C-alpha atoms as one frame of an Amber mdcrd trajectory, in Angstrom:
protein
 127.051  98.924 116.698 124.853 101.801 116.396 122.521 102.267 113.261 122.703
 105.750 111.291 118.671 105.733 110.720 116.235 105.657 114.342 113.212 106.393
 115.063 110.478 105.365 117.580 107.708 103.022 116.748 104.705 104.515 115.385
 101.739 103.293 118.016 100.032  99.984 116.454 102.997  99.309 114.938 104.049
  95.936 115.287 106.912  94.885 117.454 108.395  92.705 114.648 107.205  94.786
 112.244 109.177  97.947 114.132 112.814  96.481 113.622 111.605  95.406 109.772
 111.523  99.001 109.359 115.005  99.686 111.204 116.012  96.862 109.304 115.546
  98.569 105.955 116.108 102.475 106.388 119.863 100.963 107.304 120.133  98.995
 104.192 120.689  96.234 106.068 119.274  91.760 105.273 115.738  92.146 107.373
 115.762  92.396 110.918 118.365  89.673 111.353 121.478  92.270 110.331 119.312
  93.853 113.283 119.805  91.045 115.390 122.905  90.227 115.509 124.019  94.060
 115.418 122.243  94.615 119.005 124.784  91.540 119.639 121.430  88.955 120.413
 121.269  85.622 118.898 119.438  85.239 115.397 115.776  84.669 116.698 113.059
  86.609 116.714 112.122  86.665 120.826 116.066  87.865 121.347 115.371  90.488
 120.400 112.485  91.303 122.386 113.099  89.016 125.815 116.062  92.386 126.738
 115.342  95.001 125.384 117.524  97.936 127.480 120.547  95.537 126.032 118.785
  96.143 122.151 118.294  99.625 122.793 122.130 100.214 124.398 123.829  98.287
 122.051 122.167 100.010 118.599 121.523 103.370 120.411 118.274 103.382 120.481
 115.735 105.434 123.148 115.239 102.683 125.949 110.817 103.225 124.940 110.857
 102.636 121.815 112.616  98.501 122.513 109.949  98.292 124.797 107.107  99.518
 123.665 108.599  97.117 120.725 108.467  94.050 123.089 104.975  94.980 124.207
 103.201  95.021 121.311 104.999  91.287 119.903 103.570  89.887 123.876 100.062
  90.955 122.395 100.173  89.244 119.474 101.734  86.385 121.216  99.163  86.169
 123.539  96.823  85.503 120.285  98.498  82.249 120.306  97.474  80.105 117.435
  95.638  82.847 116.364  98.557  84.942 115.129  99.472  85.067 111.918 102.690
  84.356 111.300 103.667  82.816 107.961 102.760  85.711 106.071 101.639  89.495
 106.072  98.616  91.289 105.833  98.297  94.112 104.285  96.350  96.846 103.356
  97.316  98.842 100.420  95.699 102.488 101.394  97.034 102.115 104.695 100.060
 101.275 103.479 100.396 104.402 100.935  99.359 106.595 103.832 102.949 105.232
 105.756 105.055 102.358 106.021 104.625 100.549 108.604 103.000  97.188 109.194
 100.297  97.307 111.623  99.482  95.554 114.773  96.406  93.978 114.521  96.961
  92.723 110.725  98.188  90.089 112.575  95.305  88.467 114.043  94.664  85.634
 111.670  90.991  86.605 111.930  91.157  90.087 111.155  90.604  90.553 107.231
  89.929  94.403 106.370  90.822  97.593 106.913  87.074 100.111 108.641  88.761
 102.416 108.233  89.489 102.094 103.817  86.563  99.305 103.711  88.653  97.279
 101.467  89.798  93.674 102.194  93.567  92.815 103.540  95.960  91.626 101.299
  97.559  88.756 101.556  98.728  87.234  98.434 101.123  89.640  95.871  98.625
  90.826  93.444 101.302  90.558  90.598 102.602  87.471  91.094 100.368  85.683
  93.911 102.948  84.602  96.323 102.225  84.975 100.168 103.566  88.012 100.882
 106.264  86.377 102.873 107.303  88.023 106.709 111.503  87.495 105.686 110.522
  90.893 102.272 113.498  93.589 102.303 111.074  96.522 102.037 107.450  96.605
 103.988 106.063  97.757 100.501 107.526  95.085  97.802 107.239  91.560  97.391
 110.669  90.346  96.187 108.621  90.448  92.528 108.932  93.477  92.450 105.289
  94.889  92.678 105.036  97.867  94.997 102.043  97.080  97.232 100.779 100.251
  97.800  99.673 100.583  94.267  97.653  97.271  94.529  93.563  98.145  93.711
  91.776  97.379  96.737  88.598  95.030  97.136  85.604  96.642  98.648  85.478
  94.634 101.895  81.748  92.812 103.064  79.950  94.100 105.588  80.635  90.974
 108.152  84.269  91.056 107.560  84.545  95.439 108.577  82.514  94.512 111.011
  84.871  91.881 112.709  88.029  93.164 111.835  86.570  96.933 113.712  86.140
  94.685 116.317  88.996  92.698 117.053  90.861  95.678 116.605  89.757  98.228
 118.358  89.664 100.608 115.645  86.805 101.964 115.634  83.456 104.008 118.262
  81.206 100.923 119.650  78.584 103.233 116.938  80.001 100.935 115.046  79.953
  97.537 117.282  76.385  97.915 117.574  74.544  94.011 116.653  74.496  92.718
 113.196  71.146  93.386 111.193  69.904  91.106 108.782  72.367  88.189 110.386
  70.753  85.170 111.561  72.153  83.845 115.420  73.346  81.242 114.550  76.347
  82.516 112.195  76.903  84.535 115.184  77.742  81.380 117.261  79.445  79.668
 114.328  82.181  82.129 114.736  82.159  82.328 118.041  82.739  78.515 118.779
  85.489  78.888 115.771  86.958  82.057 117.448  87.079  80.279 120.632  88.346
  76.483 119.187  91.306  78.933 118.505  91.373  78.162 115.809  95.953  77.276
 114.389  94.848  79.361 110.635  97.813  78.731 109.962  97.992  74.995 109.164
  96.616  74.482 105.352  93.809  72.350 107.378  92.362  75.544 109.233  92.786
  77.852 106.547  89.695  76.746 104.655  87.417  76.571 107.522  88.350  80.433
 108.402  88.014  81.019 104.333  84.603  79.303 104.907  83.039  81.009 107.701
  83.512  84.228 106.073  83.037  83.686 102.359  79.553  81.838 103.615  78.674
  84.178 106.215  80.085  87.571 103.857  76.101  89.417 103.705  73.855  91.124
 105.181  70.394  91.828 104.640  70.442  95.349 102.726  73.196  97.632 101.463
  74.039  99.544 104.610  76.759  97.929 107.094  75.242  96.565 110.887  76.314
  99.868 112.032  74.530 102.610 109.543  71.838 104.672 111.146
């Protein structure tokens, strides 16, 4: 069944985020209704396994659904570092354009290098985790508009690591850290190498403890500052 509202995914939009945005634009109840209209099973993987078939059913351009599948595959390749059980968003980015950036799905990306603020994982109004089942990307089920959430300045480590992992910044921003003990970087490399399951209640405190423990640098300038 064709959709009334159709559009291409953004270049850095997450695969599922694209279908969630399509669902919201067409007043559908989440991505599951998109799957139903596309005559595929009610599983996320079904939307990505046959992009050309989904495109033909919804009357979308095949390159759009193929791109969504490619983005989803890239996110799944993160394995245990793939943030799935809740969303993380930058309120400033959502103010610019309402869509889910793919790099937000990396569990160790905790800040927005563009706006210098921490990503939000819980609604500031109701303190609930941002469920990926939300009907509208910019709204919490409690009614709070996430775009109005006050941004919190991110520590330099959060910004440096997020820029490194998202590949959103120039190499100048990714210069060696200043004032950081080698042991801190060694601990980070070890933690990343273990592919910590950040969605388990045991691993999430481990990730947060590292970022909080090593969140400061000598001086006020970030490590990429000339």
